[in-house]
N, C-alpha and C positions, 0 to 999 in steps of 0.2 A: 477440621478442628482449629486450624490457625484463624479461620474466619470467625468462629465462635468466640475464641479468646480475644480477638481484636474488638469484636462487638461488645464483649463484657467489659473490656478496659475502657472503651469509649463511653459506656453507660455510667460506670462507677468511679473511675480513677481520679477525676479532677480534684475533689477535696483533699485526697491524700497527697497529690502532687503539688498543690498550690494552696498553702494555708496562709492566712493573714498573720503578720507578726504579732506577738503578744504585746499588749499595752499594759501600762502600770498606772493605776489610779490611786487616789488618796484612800486611806483606810476606811472601811465601811463604818457608817455611823448608825445609831439607833433610829430606826424609821418605822412608821406603820407598815410600809411595804415589806420590810424584812420580817416583821412579826407575822404578816399575812402569809408569807412564803413558808415560814416554819410551821405555822398551823396547817397550811394546806398539805405540806409534806406528811404530817402526821395523820390528819383526818381524811385526806383524799387518797393516800397511797399506803402508808405503813400500816395503819390499823386495819383497813379492809383486807390487806394481803395477809396479815397475821391471822385474822379470823378465817380466811379461806384455807390457810394451811391447817388450822385446827379442825375445820370441817372435813377436809380431805383425809386427814390422818384418822379421824373418827370413822370414816367410811372404810379405811384400810383395815382397822381393827375388826369391823363387822364382817368384811370379806374374808379375813383370815379365820375368824371364828366359824363362819359358814363352811369354809374349806376343811377345817379340822373336824367339824361335826359330821359332815357328809362329803367326803372327798370324791371328786369326779373331775373329768377334763374341763367341764363347764365351770365348776367352782374355781379351778385353778386359773382359768382364763380371766374370770372376774377379779380374782385377787391380783393378778398381774396388771390388769387395767387400773385397779385402785392404787397399786404401787406407782404406776406411771403418773397418775393424777397427783398423788402426794409428793412425789419427787419434784415434779415441775412446779407445784405450789411452793415448795421450799426453795426451788431455784430462784423464784422471784423475790424472796426475802433474804436469801443467803448473803447478799452483799451488805445488808444493813447490820454490820458488825459493831453495833453499839448497844448499850443498855442490856436488856434481858438476855439477848443471844450470847453475849460475851460473859455472862455470869454462870457459875456452877457447871462449867465445861459443856454448856448446852450445844454450842456449835459443833464440837467434836462428837458429842453423843448422838447428834442427828446425822452427821456425815463426817467420818474420819477421812480427810483428804486434804492434800496429797498423801499417798502412802507408797513412797518410792521403794521401800524395802519389803513390801508385801506382807506387812505385819497382820493386817486384818484377814487376808486369805488364809494364812497359816492357822490363825487362832480360830476362825470359824470352822475350818476343816477339822481341827482337833475336837471341837465341841460336837460336831456331827459324828465323827469317828468313835468318840468315847460315849456318846449318848449321855452327855453331862446334864442331868436333870435340873441342876441349879440354874441352867441357862433358860429353862422353860418358865421360870417364875420372874415376872418383871422386877420384883423387889430384890431378889438375889442377883439377877442379871445386871442390875444397876451397879453392883459392887465389883463387877468384872471390868476388863479393859473397855474403854470407850470404842475400841475398834470392832467390838462384836455386838454392839447394841443399836446400830443406826441403819441408815438406808443402804450403805455399802454391804453390810452383812446380810440384810434382807434381800438385796438383789441376788446374792449368791444362793440363798435358800430357795428363791423362786425361779432363778434362771441358770444356776450353776450346774456342775456335774451331778448327775443323778436326780435332778429336780423333778423329773416326771414321776418319781415315787409318791409325790404329793397327790397324785390322782387316785391313790388307793390306800388301804389301811396300813400298808408297809411303810408309808411315809408319816406315820403318826408322830414320832419324836420330832422329825424335821419340821412338821407343821406346828407343833406346840412351841418350838423354839422361834419359828417365824412369827407366831402370834404374840409371843412375849416381846419380840423386837418391835412389832407394830404398836403394842401397848406402850412401850417405852417412848417411842417417837410421839405418840399421841399425848402422853403426859407432858413432854417438853413443849409441844405445840400449845397445850392449854396454858402452861406457865408463861409462854411468850405472849399470848393474847392477854392474859391477866396483867402481865407486867406493863404492857403498852396501854392498858386502860386504868391503871392505878393512878388515882388523882394526885397522889403525892410522889409519883415516881418520875421516870425519865421524861415523860411528856411535859410535866410542870417545869422541869429544869431546862428542857430544850426550847420550849416555846415562850418561857418567861425567865430569861437569864437573870441572875442576881449575883452581885459581888460576894455574897455569903456562900454561894454554891462551891463545891469542890470541883465540879465539872464545867458547867457553862456559866461563866460569870458575866459575859457580855454577849450581845447579839453577834458580834464579830466572831467570837469563839463558836457559837452555835452554827453560824453560816459556814465557818471553816469545817465543822463536822459534816454538814450536809454535802458540801462540795467534795470533801474528802471521801465520803461514801461513794460518790460517783466516780471519782478518779481512781481510787483504789479498787473499786469493783471491776472496772474495765481492765485494770492491770492484772487482777487475779484471773479474769476470764481468759486473758491472753497467755499469761505465764503459767497458770496451773491447769487450765482446761484444754488449751489448744496447742501451745508450743511443744509440750513434752512428747506428743506422739507424732509430730510431723517430721519428715525427713529434713535434715540440716547438714549442709555440706556433703561430706562423704558418708555420713551416718544415715542408715535407712530409716524409714518410718517405723514406729513402734506402736501400732494400733492397740495392743493389749495393755498399754500404759494409759489408755484413755479411760476417763470415768464412765462407768455404766456401759461398757462395750458389750457385755453379755446381754443386756436387755434392749440394746439398740437405742438407748436414750442419750448417747454422747452429745449429739448435736441438738436435740430438743432441750437438754439441760442447759447448754450454752445459750441457746435462744432465750430460755426463761431468764437466765441471769441478765442478758443484755436488754430484754424487754422490761424487766423490772427496773433497771437503771434508767432506761429511756422514759418510762412513766414517771419516775421520781423527778427527773429533770423537768419534764413538760408540765406535769400536773401541779408541781409545787410552784412553778413560775420563777425558780431561782435564776434562770438564765436571763430574766428581764431586769435584774438588779445591776445593770451596767450603765455607763454613760452613753450619750448619744452616738459617739463615734464607734461604739461596739454593739450597737443595737441589733445588728444582723447576726451576731455570734450564736444566739440560741438556734436560729434557723439553720446555720451551718452545721452545728452539732447534731441537730435533728436529722439533717440530710445524711450525715455520716452514719447515724444509727440505721437509716433506711438502707444505705449501702451494705451494712452488715447483714441486714435482713435479706437483701437480694443474694448475697453470697451464700447464706444459710439455705435459701430455697434451692440452690443448685445441688447441694450435698444431700442426695436422696438415698444413697447406698449405705449399708452398714459401714462403720468406720474402717474396718479392715479392708473392704473393697474400695471405699472412697479414696483412700490414700494411693491406690494403684491405678485409679482412673484419671486420665490426663485432665479432663475438664474439671472434675471434682477436686482433684489435688490442687489445681490452679485456684479454684474458688477458696479452698482452705488457706492457701498461702496469701491470697488477696485479703481474706478475713484477718489474717495476722497483721497486715499493713493497716487495715481499717482500725483495728483496736489500738494499734500504736498511735495512729492519728487521733483517735478519740481521747486517749489519755492525755496527749499533749494539748488538745483543744480545751479539755476540762481542767486538768491539773495545772496548766501553765497559762493559757489564754483567758479562760473564764475566771480563774482565781485571781490572775493579775488584773483583769478589768474590774474586779470587785475589791481590789486591795487586800486580798486574803492570802494566807499561806497554808496549804493543805498538809504540808509535812510529808513524812515517810509513811509507807503503808504499814498497817498494824499486823499484816500477815507475816509470819516467820518463814513460811515457804518450805520448811524442811519435812513436814508431814510425818514426824516421828522418826 
């Protein structure tokens, strides 16, 4: 085992242990290159990802409808598969916490997390115990707590205690509730796609900044938003998805505080978050908007994203077993270091090289 760990360190650790010092450049100016980056971020990354989430969530509604119509083990398996696809599609856009996602409580309605006080679990269990029919209509479900109408609630319906009743007629209420949740998620996904294709909406403001705008008055502000998405997204992946369930000091690991531990999607969801951020960095080309002395910074950040991917590949067990396995627990802790490194490289080095200030994260982090 020591040999395995030594080899893993030799393969991955260099960028974490040896980062170039941050450089400070003059403030970003209005350039055709900056405009091209902002347009690429929208057209090559954000819009396609929003459409993919819309399509996956539509498939989830169809799968839940089929399960409720003719319940069976096979139909339940298909619904679980569609849940996985929908959750991971959302994972790729979740860090894009600007514009439509931050309006009308959409982010919380899709995924209420973190939930350190277990609000969602208690409320979902109460709905199931009481057979609350108002939760089976998407219109009345929308008036309830955001904690009971998103992916976290649907995960419990499909994977939680007594979920196997969905295979037969005795699970009819549970299934109708699950279908209502799926419909609610699909409606939000549709709103997100429409919002990002609105010719007078966020895309116009982000790609064509104007002093008359209340949000993006200059390209500097628009670029700060883009780099901020990257920096704050990595921060959230580390502090809200990874750190809470890992052993720290004398405190034991707490795998049941991990997102989606019931469905086994803890690490795939984290991978989706990081891959979405990596794609936004590389496909937008924002890392190229630096001076000649920082020209290699984009490659260094991309290499660190690959290190994160290597660590994730090692974690193959369910999270509750992974934290007890020496090799996989090491990979999880290494991933913590990598995400720390990534945040510094993006939020300090890249922003500094571009003359930007990404500010503080918009995430409040208290999860209700």
